[in-house]
C-alpha positions in Angstrom: 0.0 0.0 0.0 3.0 2.3 0.0 3.1 2.5 -3.8 0.4 5.2 -3.9 2.6 7.3 -1.5 5.6 7.0 -3.9 3.3 7.9 -6.8 2.0 10.9 -5.1 5.5 12.1 -4.1 6.7 11.7 -7.7 4.0 14.0 -8.9 5.0 16.9 -6.8 7.0 18.4 -9.7 4.1 18.1 -12.1 3.1 21.6 -13.3 -0.6 20.7 -12.5 0.3 20.0 -8.9 2.9 22.7 -8.4 0.4 25.4 -7.9 -1.4 23.4 -5.3 1.9 22.7 -3.6 2.7 26.3 -3.2 -0.8 27.0 -1.9 -0.5 24.2 0.5 3.0 25.4 1.8 1.6 28.8 2.4 -1.4 27.5 4.2 0.7 25.1 6.3 3.1 27.9 7.3 0.2 30.1 8.3 -1.4 27.3 10.3 1.9 26.5 12.1 2.7 30.1 13.0 -0.9 30.8 14.1 -0.8 27.6 16.3 2.5 28.5 17.8 1.5 32.1 18.6 -2.0 31.2 19.8 -0.9 28.3 22.0 2.0 30.3 23.4 -0.6 33.0 24.5 -3.0 30.4 25.9 -0.3 28.6 27.9 1.1 31.7 29.4 -2.1 33.6 30.0 -4.6 30.9 31.0 -5.0 27.7 33.0 -6.1 25.2 30.4 -5.7 22.0 32.4 -7.7 21.0 35.5 -4.9 18.7 36.6 -2.5 20.8 38.7 0.5 18.6 38.0 -0.1 18.8 34.3 -0.5 22.6 34.4 2.8 22.8 36.4 4.5 20.6 33.8 3.4 22.8 31.0 4.5 25.9 32.8 8.0 24.3 33.5 8.4 23.3 29.9 7.6 26.8 28.8 8.3 27.5 25.1 9.2 23.8 24.5 5.6 22.9 25.5 4.3 25.4 23.0 6.3 23.7 20.3 5.2 20.2 21.2 1.5 21.2 21.3 1.9 22.9 18.0 3.4 19.7 16.4 0.6 17.6 18.0 -2.3 19.8 16.8 -0.8 20.7 13.4 -2.1 17.7 11.5 -5.7 18.4 12.6 -5.7 22.1 11.9 -3.8 22.0 8.6 -6.3 19.5 7.2 -9.0 22.1 7.6 -6.9 24.5 5.4 -6.4 21.7 2.9 -10.1 21.4 2.4 -9.9 24.4 0.0 -7.4 22.7 -2.3 -8.6 19.0 -2.2 -10.4 19.2 -5.5 -7.6 20.9 -7.3 -5.0 18.4 -6.1 -7.3 15.3 -6.6 -8.1 16.5 -10.2 -4.5 16.9 -11.1 -3.8 13.3 -9.9 -6.8 11.9 -11.8 -6.0 13.8 -15.0 -2.5 12.2 -15.1 -3.2 8.7 -13.8 -6.9 8.1 -14.5 -7.8 10.2 -17.6 -10.6 7.7 -18.5 -12.8 8.7 -15.6 -16.0 10.7 -15.9 -17.1 13.8 -14.0 -16.8 13.8 -10.2 -19.8 14.1 -7.9 -20.5 17.7 -7.2 -19.8 18.6 -3.6 -20.2 22.1 -2.2 -17.0 23.6 -0.8 -18.9 24.4 2.4 -19.6 20.7 2.9 -15.9 19.9 2.6 -14.9 22.6 5.0 -17.6 21.7 7.5 -16.4 18.1 7.4 -12.8 19.2 7.9 -13.9 21.4 10.9 -15.7 18.5 12.5 -12.5 16.4 12.0 -10.3 19.1 13.5 -12.6 19.4 16.5 -12.5 15.7 17.2 -8.8 15.4 16.6 -8.0 18.3 18.9 -10.3 16.9 21.6 -8.8 13.4 21.5 -5.2 14.7 21.4 -5.8 16.9 24.4 -7.6 13.9 26.1 -4.5 11.7 25.7 -2.1 14.6 26.6 -0.9 12.9 29.8 0.3 9.9 27.8 2.4 12.2 25.6 4.5 12.9 28.7 5.6 9.2 28.8 8.6 8.4 26.6 8.1 5.8 23.9 4.4 5.5 24.8 3.8 9.0 23.4 5.1 7.9 20.0 2.8 4.9 19.8 -0.2 6.9 21.0 0.4 9.8 18.7 0.9 7.9 15.5 -1.8 5.4 16.1 -4.3 8.0 17.1 -3.5 10.5 14.4 -2.8 7.8 11.8 -6.4 6.6 12.3 -7.9 10.1 12.2 -5.9 11.2 9.2 -6.5 8.1 7.2 -10.1 8.4 7.7 -10.3 12.1 6.8 -8.1 12.1 3.8 -9.7 8.9 2.4 -13.1 10.4 2.8 -12.1 13.6 1.2 -10.7 11.7 -1.8 -13.4 9.0 -2.1 -16.4 11.3 -1.6 -15.6 12.8 -5.0 -16.6 9.5 -6.6 -18.9 7.7 -4.3 -21.7 8.5 -1.9 -21.2 8.5 1.9 -22.5 4.9 2.4 -20.3 3.4 -0.3 -17.2 5.3 1.1 -17.9 4.2 4.6 -18.3 0.6 3.6 -15.1 0.7 1.6 -13.2 2.3 4.5 -14.3 -0.3 7.0 -13.4 -3.2 4.8 -9.8 -1.9 4.4 -9.3 -0.1 7.7 -6.0 -1.9 8.4 -4.5 -0.8 5.1 -5.7 2.7 5.5 -4.3 2.8 9.0 -0.8 2.0 7.7 -1.1 4.8 5.2 -2.5 7.1 7.9 0.4 6.4 10.2 2.9 7.3 7.4 1.0 10.5 6.8 1.0 11.4 10.5 4.8 10.8 10.5 5.2 13.1 7.5 3.2 15.8 9.4 5.9 15.8 12.1 9.0 16.1 10.0 10.2 19.7 9.6 9.8 21.1 6.1 8.3 17.8 4.9 5.2 18.7 6.9 4.6 21.7 4.6 4.1 19.3 1.7 2.4 16.5 3.7 -1.2 17.8 3.0 -0.8 17.6 -0.7 1.0 14.2 -0.5 -1.7 12.9 1.8 -4.5 14.0 -0.6 -2.7 12.6 -3.8 -2.0 9.3 -2.0 -5.5 8.8 -0.9 -6.8 9.4 -4.4 -4.6 6.6 -5.6 -5.5 4.4 -2.6 -9.2 4.9 -3.3 -8.9 3.9 -6.9 -6.8 0.9 -6.0 -9.3 -0.3 -3.4 -12.2 0.3 -5.8 -10.4 -1.9 -8.3 -10.0 -4.6 -5.8 -13.8 -4.4 -5.0 -14.5 -4.6 -8.7 -12.3 -7.7 -9.0 -14.2 -9.3 -6.1 -17.5 -8.6 -7.9 -19.2 -7.7 -4.6 -21.2 -4.9 -6.1 -19.2 -1.8 -4.9 -18.8 0.5 -7.8 -15.3 1.5 -8.6 -16.1 5.1 -9.6 -18.9 7.2 -10.8 -19.1 7.8 -14.6 
């Protein structure tokens, strides 16, 4: 399942993707800076956590705590920004690799953004909920990548798949291949934490999931279980 990832990375230099890449980099930088400044203010001016020891730990860590929380929350927030560029990125991928496809399902931009906002709210809530576990060495890595790998795989897959299938079909497909999608999601979560690479990660994630969706649809077609590969 890593082949779609390599195909997505190889297309970053494609003129049809380059514009989306620059937009994504700009959005990712803006999100990172806004998170850093916003969290820095909140951590110094407010008491966000009910647990005294956790609040004290945050205060002691100071600026480092701001950086860590920015990295933790970055994947969720940048995905909201990516909602504005999903169609452009996905269309570039399909034009190059799947030119035989028909028109996509028409989805309002507002629906995409609302879906991304819901995802961000759930992601932020769950990451804050497990924040004490992030203070435990080694455990924190497993928790972060598993949790965010699941969340990111679900969101980016649905963003890509909803262009071609209805919500029921997408949900069924995602459940049948949840383990494969989780692996891709963990890789995406990792990319989101690598400096500089994380600026490209949203585009890579979108392009990857377009390939993943078409591959899984092809597998479903081979099984002959009635799930349509794509709309025509």
